[in-house]
C-alpha positions in Angstrom: -6.0 38.7 -12.3 -3.7 36.0 -12.1 -1.8 37.2 -15.1 -1.2 40.7 -13.2 -0.3 38.9 -10.0 1.9 36.7 -11.5 4.3 39.6 -13.4 4.1 41.5 -10.3 5.4 38.9 -8.3 8.2 38.9 -10.3 9.0 41.8 -10.2 9.5 42.2 -6.4 12.6 40.6 -4.4 10.9 40.0 -0.9 11.1 36.4 -0.8 7.7 36.3 2.1 5.8 38.7 0.0 6.4 36.3 -3.4 5.3 33.5 -1.4 2.3 35.5 0.2 1.5 36.4 -3.2 2.1 32.7 -5.0 -0.7 31.6 -2.9 -2.8 33.7 -3.9 -2.6 32.9 -7.8 -2.4 28.9 -6.4 -6.1 29.7 -4.8 -7.2 31.8 -8.1 -6.1 28.4 -9.9 -7.5 26.2 -7.9 -11.5 27.2 -7.0 -12.3 26.1 -11.1 -11.2 22.9 -10.2 -12.3 22.8 -6.5 -16.3 24.1 -8.2 -15.9 21.1 -10.3 -15.5 18.5 -7.4 -18.3 20.0 -5.5 -20.8 20.0 -8.6 -19.7 16.3 -9.3 -19.7 14.9 -5.6 -23.0 16.8 -4.9 -24.2 15.1 -8.6 -23.3 11.8 -6.8 -25.6 11.7 -4.2 -28.9 12.1 -6.6 -27.3 8.7 -9.0 -30.5 7.2 -9.6 -29.6 3.7 -10.6 -32.1 1.2 -12.2 -30.8 -2.1 -10.2 -31.2 -3.2 -6.3 -28.3 -4.4 -5.8 -24.6 -3.2 -5.7 -22.0 -3.4 -8.0 -18.5 -3.0 -7.4 -15.5 -2.7 -9.1 -12.0 -3.3 -7.9 -9.4 -1.7 -10.3 -6.6 -3.4 -9.7 -2.9 -2.3 -11.2 -0.8 -2.8 -8.7 -1.0 -6.8 -7.6 0.3 -6.3 -4.1 -2.3 -4.5 -2.9 -4.5 -7.0 -3.8 -4.0 -8.2 0.2 -6.2 -5.6 1.0 -9.0 -6.4 -1.2 -9.2 -9.9 -1.3 -11.2 -10.5 2.3 -13.6 -7.3 1.2 -13.9 -9.1 -2.3 -14.4 -12.8 -0.7 -17.1 -10.9 1.7 -18.9 -9.2 -1.1 -18.9 -12.6 -3.5 -20.6 -14.4 -0.3 -23.5 -11.3 0.1 -26.7 -11.9 -2.5 -26.8 -8.0 -2.6 -23.8 -7.5 -3.8 -21.9 -8.3 -6.9 -18.3 -7.5 -6.8 -16.1 -7.6 -10.5 -11.9 -7.7 -10.4 -11.0 -5.1 -13.7 -7.2 -5.6 -14.2 -5.2 -2.6 -15.6 -1.6 -2.8 -17.1 1.2 -0.9 -16.2 2.3 -0.7 -19.4 -0.8 1.7 -20.6 0.8 0.9 -24.3 0.4 -2.9 -24.4 -2.3 -5.3 -26.1 -4.9 -7.0 -24.5 -2.5 -10.4 -24.8 0.3 -8.3 -22.7 -1.7 -7.1 -19.4 0.6 -8.7 -16.6 -2.1 -8.3 -14.1 -5.0 -9.8 -16.1 -2.6 -12.9 -16.9 -2.2 -13.1 -12.7 -5.3 -12.9 -11.6 -7.0 -15.2 -14.3 -4.0 -17.8 -13.9 -5.3 -18.1 -9.7 -8.5 -18.9 -10.5 -10.4 -15.8 -10.2 -13.2 -14.3 -12.6 -11.8 -11.1 -14.1 -11.9 -8.4 -16.5 -9.0 -7.4 -19.1 -9.3 -3.3 -19.0 -7.5 -3.5 -22.1 -9.8 -4.8 -25.0 -8.2 -5.8 -27.9 -9.1 -2.6 -30.3 -6.5 -1.0 -27.6 -9.4 0.6 -26.2 -10.7 0.7 -22.6 -13.1 -1.6 -21.5 -16.4 0.7 -20.0 -16.7 0.8 -15.7 -20.4 1.7 -16.8 -20.9 -1.8 -19.2 -21.3 -3.5 -15.2 -23.0 -0.6 -14.1 -20.3 0.6 -11.4 -21.5 2.2 -8.1 -19.1 2.2 -6.0 -15.0 1.5 -7.4 -11.8 0.5 -5.4 -8.7 2.0 -6.2 -5.5 -0.7 -5.6 -3.4 3.0 -5.2 -3.8 6.5 -5.0 -2.1 7.6 -7.5 -3.9 8.9 -10.7 -0.8 9.1 -12.9 -0.3 6.1 -12.9 -4.1 5.4 -14.9 -5.2 5.9 -18.2 -7.7 9.1 -18.6 -10.8 6.8 -18.1 -10.0 5.6 -15.2 -8.7 8.9 -13.4 -11.0 9.7 -10.8 -11.9 12.8 -11.7 -13.7 10.6 -14.8 -15.0 7.8 -12.4 -16.5 9.7 -9.9 -19.2 11.1 -12.9 -21.1 7.8 -12.7 -19.4 6.2 -9.2 -18.4 6.4 -5.9 -14.4 6.6 -5.7 -13.5 4.3 -2.4 -10.0 3.8 -1.4 -8.0 1.5 0.8 -4.8 2.7 1.2 -1.9 0.1 -0.5 0.2 0.7 2.8 0.4 1.5 6.1 1.8 5.2 7.1 4.6 5.0 9.0 5.2 8.4 9.5 3.8 11.8 9.9 5.0 13.1 6.6 3.6 10.1 4.6 -0.1 11.7 5.1 0.1 14.3 2.6 1.9 11.9 -0.3 -0.6 8.7 0.2 -3.9 11.0 1.2 -2.9 13.5 -2.2 -5.2 15.9 -2.5 -5.3 14.7 -6.3 -6.7 11.5 -5.8 -8.6 12.3 -2.8 -10.7 15.3 -3.8 -12.4 13.0 -6.2 -12.8 9.9 -3.0 -16.2 9.3 -1.9 -15.1 7.1 0.6 -11.8 6.3 2.7 -11.7 3.5 4.5 -8.4 4.1 6.7 -6.7 2.2 8.1 -6.3 4.5 11.7 -7.9 6.5 13.0 -4.8 9.1 12.4 -5.6 8.7 8.3 -8.9 9.2 8.8 -9.0 12.1 10.8 -6.1 13.7 8.5 -8.1 13.2 5.5 -11.6 14.9 7.7 -9.2 18.1 8.2 -8.3 18.2 4.6 -11.4 18.3 2.7 -13.5 19.6 6.0 -16.3 21.3 4.2 -16.9 18.5 2.0 -17.2 15.5 4.7 -19.5 18.1 7.2 -21.7 18.4 3.8 -21.7 14.7 4.1 -20.4 14.5 0.3 -17.1 12.9 1.4 -16.9 10.4 4.2 -13.7 8.7 6.0 -14.1 6.2 8.6 -12.2 3.5 10.6 -13.1 0.6 10.3 -10.0 -1.9 11.2 -7.4 -2.9 8.4 -8.6 -5.8 5.6 -4.7 -5.9 4.9 -3.8 -7.7 8.2 -7.5 -8.9 8.2 -6.0 -11.7 5.2 -2.8 -12.1 7.0 -4.7 -13.3 10.0 -6.8 -15.8 7.8 -3.7 -17.2 5.8 -1.9 -18.5 8.2 -2.2 -22.1 7.0 -0.6 -20.9 3.6 1.9 -22.5 2.6 5.0 -20.7 0.7 6.4 -21.1 -3.1 9.0 -18.6 -2.1 10.4 -20.5 0.2 10.3 -23.8 -1.7 14.4 -23.7 -1.4 15.0 -24.4 2.3 16.2 -27.1 4.3 13.7 -26.4 7.1 16.3 -24.4 8.6 15.8 -20.5 10.5 14.1 -18.9 8.1 15.1 -15.1 8.1 13.2 -12.8 5.6 15.0 -9.2 4.5 12.9 -6.0 3.7 15.1 -2.6 3.3 13.8 0.0 1.7 13.7 1.2 -1.9 14.5 5.0 -1.7 17.3 6.7 -0.8 16.1 9.7 0.0 17.1 10.9 3.4 13.8 13.0 3.9 11.9 9.8 3.9 14.7 8.1 6.0 16.6 6.4 3.7 17.3 2.9 2.7 19.8 0.8 5.0 19.9 -1.6 2.5 23.7 -1.1 1.8 24.4 -0.9 5.2 23.0 -4.4 6.0 23.8 -6.3 2.5 27.2 -8.3 2.6 26.6 -8.8 6.5 23.2 -10.9 5.8 25.4 -12.4 2.7 28.2 -13.7 4.8 25.4 -14.6 7.8 23.6 -17.3 5.1 27.3 -18.4 4.0 28.4 -18.5 7.5 24.9 -20.0 9.0 24.1 -23.5 6.8 21.0 -23.9 8.8 19.3 -20.5 8.1 18.1 -19.2 4.9 17.8 -15.9 3.8 15.0 -14.6 2.0 15.7 -10.9 0.3 12.0 -9.5 -0.7 13.2 -5.8 -2.6 10.5 -3.3 -3.2 9.7 -3.3 -7.0 11.4 -0.5 -7.2 14.6 -0.7 -5.1 17.1 -2.3 -7.9 15.7 0.7 -10.6 16.6 3.0 -8.0 19.6 2.0 -6.9 21.4 2.0 -10.5 19.3 5.5 -11.5 21.5 7.4 -8.1 24.4 5.8 -9.1 25.1 3.5 -6.0 24.2 -0.4 -8.2 25.5 -0.7 -12.1 23.0 -3.1 -14.2 26.1 -5.3 -13.2 26.4 -5.1 -9.8 22.2 -5.9 -9.8 22.7 -9.0 -12.0 26.0 -10.3 -9.7 23.8 -10.0 -7.0 20.8 -11.9 -8.3 23.1 -14.6 -9.7 24.6 -15.0 -6.6 21.6 -15.2 -4.8 20.0 -17.9 -7.4 22.9 -20.0 -6.9 23.0 -20.1 -3.4 22.0 -23.1 -0.7 20.3 -21.0 1.6 19.5 -17.7 0.0 17.2 -16.4 -2.7 15.1 -13.2 -4.1 11.8 -13.0 -3.3 9.4 -12.2 -6.8 6.4 -13.5 -5.6 3.6 -10.7 -6.3 1.8 -11.8 -3.0 3.0 -12.7 0.2 0.4 -13.4 2.8 1.6 -17.3 3.3 5.8 -16.2 3.2 5.5 -14.3 6.1 3.8 -17.2 8.5 6.4 -19.5 6.8 9.4 -16.9 7.8 10.5 -17.1 11.8 12.1 -13.8 11.8 11.9 -10.7 9.8 14.4 -8.0 9.3 13.1 -5.0 7.9 13.9 -0.7 7.9 9.9 1.2 8.3 7.6 -0.4 6.1 4.3 -1.3 5.7 4.9 -4.6 5.7 5.8 -4.5 9.4 2.3 -4.1 10.8 1.6 -7.3 8.3 4.4 -9.3 9.6 4.0 -8.1 13.4 0.3 -9.8 13.3 1.7 -12.9 13.1 3.3 -12.7 16.5 6.6 -13.2 15.2 9.8 -11.4 16.1 11.5 -8.7 13.8 14.4 -7.1 14.0 13.8 -3.1 13.2 16.9 -1.7 11.6 17.4 2.3 12.1 17.4 4.4 9.6 20.3 7.3 9.4 17.6 9.9 9.4 15.0 10.4 12.1 11.3 10.5 11.4 8.4 11.2 13.2 6.8 8.5 13.4 2.8 7.7 14.2 1.5 6.8 17.2 0.8 3.1 15.8 4.6 2.8 15.0 6.0 3.8 17.8 3.4 1.5 19.7 4.7 -1.6 17.6 8.4 -0.3 17.8 7.9 -1.6 22.0 7.7 -5.0 20.1 10.6 -5.0 18.4 13.9 -6.2 18.7 16.4 -2.4 17.0 19.7 -2.5 16.1 21.9 -0.3 14.6 24.6 -2.1 13.2 25.6 -6.0 11.8 27.0 -6.4 15.3 23.8 -6.2 16.9 22.2 -7.3 14.1 24.3 -10.5 14.3 23.7 -10.9 17.8 19.8 -10.6 18.0 20.0 -13.3 15.1 22.2 -16.1 16.9 19.2 -15.3 20.0 16.5 -16.0 18.2 17.9 -18.9 16.0 18.7 -20.1 19.2 15.1 -19.9 20.5 15.3 -17.1 23.1 12.6 -14.4 22.0 12.3 -12.7 24.8 9.7 -9.9 23.2 7.0 -12.5 22.4 4.2 -11.7 24.8 5.4 -7.8 24.3 4.3 -8.7 20.6 0.9 -9.7 22.0 0.0 -7.9 23.9 0.6 -5.0 21.6 -1.4 -6.6 18.8 -4.1 -6.6 21.3 -4.0 -2.9 22.3 -3.2 -2.1 18.4 -6.3 -3.9 17.0 -8.4 -5.8 19.3 -11.2 -6.6 17.9 -11.2 -5.5 15.1 -8.5 -7.6 13.5 -11.0 -10.5 12.5 -13.9 -8.2 11.0 -12.7 -5.6 8.3 -14.0 -6.9 5.4 -17.5 -7.7 7.1 -17.7 -4.2 8.4 -16.5 -1.8 5.4 -19.1 -4.1 3.8 -22.1 -3.3 5.9 -21.2 0.3 5.5 -21.5 0.3 1.9 -24.7 -1.7 2.0 -25.9 1.0 4.2 -24.8 3.9 2.4 -26.4 2.4 -0.9 -29.5 1.9 1.2 -29.7 -1.9 2.2 -29.9 -2.7 5.5 
């Protein structure tokens, strides 16, 4: 039947008719997968475990996302009824066990962790630790080997997720809370009411039947930031104690996603650092930034190397390559940024933030619109220079406004998200 419909569509030129018929084809294509998901998710409800405590696996591949999971992991370590495990998945799936850079990072930082890559090249079996719940560091199956994709793991454990980054404009919902991953997700610990409601809406029937859950218990990544207030930061080791400016432009040049201000302010900020020896500039690029700029023909490999060399040789400017950054935020005086998830993390420090308007308007979510009320908003290099000089001189006119917004947006959940999530998992498992 699907073949007949497809052939009919090809013979008719009406775009509206073709669109309607292709939607029917897509519906038929999804029915077998939807039925499979329902069977697996239903089977989860009756999983019989031969242990009374709870085994929770943190399947970590994207290291920067650890900031969101660290407080949950630490809370579980302190709870006698929960056994947390860190399983480190390499970004290069073809690497050897000895080349797993994610495992090296966690091992070098004193964590008890498991190398996902076995010496013989196979993948560590999560059933070895009798996993009950499995958290993913980012919601994308295509980065994972088949052994760790949600459709496989959901057969024996409940998939859980905390987004690795905040959603800041409405078009991002369908990309981050994507169907391929979340159709297998048993519990989504949303960072906002908007995220929670979106996932409930796209999987209404499974939520009504208790096969899936979406709850808002606060933002564990922000909890971790708040608790990192006294952390030092090697990223600022070059600083002589001057006015510290951190810059985090977006990596994408896709105008539908807002684009980036990197090229608009790069030369100015380099000049600002040179002209203000009492200020220090830390540039923290997204891991995909330079790669994307080269692929788009906006920079050559030589341009990138020259820029990196200039930063490395400058007395008051560096590129931040550290994987974790909570302490770096607290040791920064002002953040200059495009719209990004780091806005929320920096905002809860209470320190000033300069927001660079993007070249294309985006439909921001409610939380971002509220947050922007406490930011200095600029449109060009002249305005940026004016605000930086103002802040360098100690004139922060939006300080009280920011503190008010922090209370309005996060309230008493800011410092308790980890505990609330652990208690929720225990309740779901049957431990009260």
